[in-house]
C-alpha positions as CSV (number, residue, x, y, z in Angstrom):
1,M,0.0,0.0,0.0
2,A,2.8,2.4,0.7
3,T,4.1,2.2,-2.9
4,K,0.7,3.1,-4.3
5,A,0.5,6.2,-2.1
6,A,4.1,7.2,-3.1
7,S,3.3,6.8,-6.8
8,T,0.1,8.9,-6.4
9,A,2.0,11.7,-4.7
10,S,4.6,11.8,-7.4
11,A,1.9,12.0,-10.1
12,A,0.5,15.2,-8.6
13,K,0.5,18.3,-10.8
14,P,3.4,20.7,-10.2
15,K,2.4,24.2,-9.2
16,T,1.9,26.5,-12.2
17,V,3.9,29.7,-12.3
18,T,2.6,32.6,-14.4
19,L,5.0,35.2,-15.9
20,S,3.5,38.6,-16.3
21,T,4.4,40.9,-19.2
22,K,6.1,43.3,-16.8
23,Q,8.3,40.5,-15.4
24,L,9.2,39.5,-19.0
25,A,9.9,43.1,-19.9
26,N,12.2,43.5,-16.9
27,E,14.1,40.3,-17.8
28,I,14.6,41.4,-21.4
29,A,15.6,45.0,-20.3
30,D,18.2,43.6,-17.9
31,K,19.6,41.4,-20.6
32,Q,19.8,44.2,-23.2
33,G,21.0,46.9,-20.8
34,L,17.8,48.9,-20.9
35,T,15.8,50.5,-18.2
36,H,12.8,48.6,-16.9
37,K,10.6,51.4,-18.2
38,Q,12.1,51.0,-21.8
39,G,11.7,47.2,-21.6
40,N,8.0,47.6,-20.6
41,A,7.4,50.1,-23.4
42,I,8.8,47.7,-26.0
43,I,6.6,44.8,-24.8
44,E,3.5,47.0,-24.7
45,D,4.2,48.3,-28.2
46,M,4.8,44.7,-29.5
47,V,1.5,43.5,-28.0
48,G,-0.3,46.6,-29.4
49,A,1.1,46.0,-32.9
50,M,0.2,42.3,-32.8
51,T,-3.3,43.1,-31.7
52,K,-3.7,45.7,-34.5
53,H,-2.5,43.3,-37.2
54,L,-4.6,40.4,-35.9
55,K,-7.7,42.6,-36.0
56,K,-6.9,43.2,-39.7
57,G,-6.7,39.4,-40.2
58,T,-3.0,39.3,-40.7
59,R,-1.1,36.2,-39.8
60,I,1.9,36.8,-37.5
61,R,4.9,34.4,-37.6
62,I,7.5,34.8,-34.9
63,N,10.6,32.6,-35.7
64,G,11.3,30.1,-33.1
65,L,8.0,30.7,-31.3
66,G,5.1,30.0,-33.7
67,I,2.2,31.5,-35.7
68,L,-0.7,33.5,-34.4
69,Q,-3.8,33.9,-36.6
70,V,-7.5,34.7,-36.3
71,R,-9.9,31.9,-37.1
72,K,-13.6,32.0,-37.6
73,R,-15.9,29.7,-35.6
74,A,-19.2,28.9,-37.3
75,A,-22.5,29.3,-35.5
76,R,-23.6,26.0,-33.9
77,M,-26.1,24.4,-31.6
78,G,-25.2,23.7,-28.0
79,R,-26.8,22.7,-24.7
80,N,-27.4,24.7,-21.6
81,P,-25.6,22.4,-19.0
82,A,-28.0,23.5,-16.2
83,T,-31.3,22.8,-18.0
84,G,-30.3,20.6,-21.0
85,E,-32.1,23.1,-23.3
86,A,-30.8,23.4,-26.8
87,I,-29.3,26.9,-27.5
88,K,-27.8,28.6,-30.6
89,I,-24.2,29.7,-30.2
90,K,-23.3,32.7,-32.4
91,A,-20.5,32.7,-34.9
92,S,-17.3,34.1,-33.4
93,K,-13.6,34.7,-34.0
94,K,-10.7,33.3,-32.0
95,V,-7.0,33.7,-32.0
96,S,-5.2,30.4,-32.6
97,F,-1.5,29.7,-31.9
98,R,0.5,27.0,-33.7
99,P,3.9,26.5,-32.1
100,A,7.1,26.4,-34.1
101,K,9.1,23.1,-34.4
102,E,11.9,24.7,-32.3
103,L,9.4,25.5,-29.5
104,K,7.9,22.0,-29.6
105,E,11.3,20.4,-29.3
106,A,12.4,22.7,-26.5
107,V,9.3,22.0,-24.4
């Protein structure tokens, strides 16, 4: 029985750590010899530019990271989980990410 408990404990999920854009900007700024304010401005500008281009429908490819693009989801029928009633779900757009080969291999 002790071995079963030990294997269950080792199979537990590790705690997830989230890196904020500010932390990422500070790390890049330190590495590039910039101030934290400059690093944060660069990251904010990059996110803003990516958002603008995705709104236009442009596909964004970042070498070594992957491809971001907007995909359309068709309208469909779904079910309300509380009542089981059939509901119509509107068509929508979503941002999809396809990782680059280098990223897949690194992770």
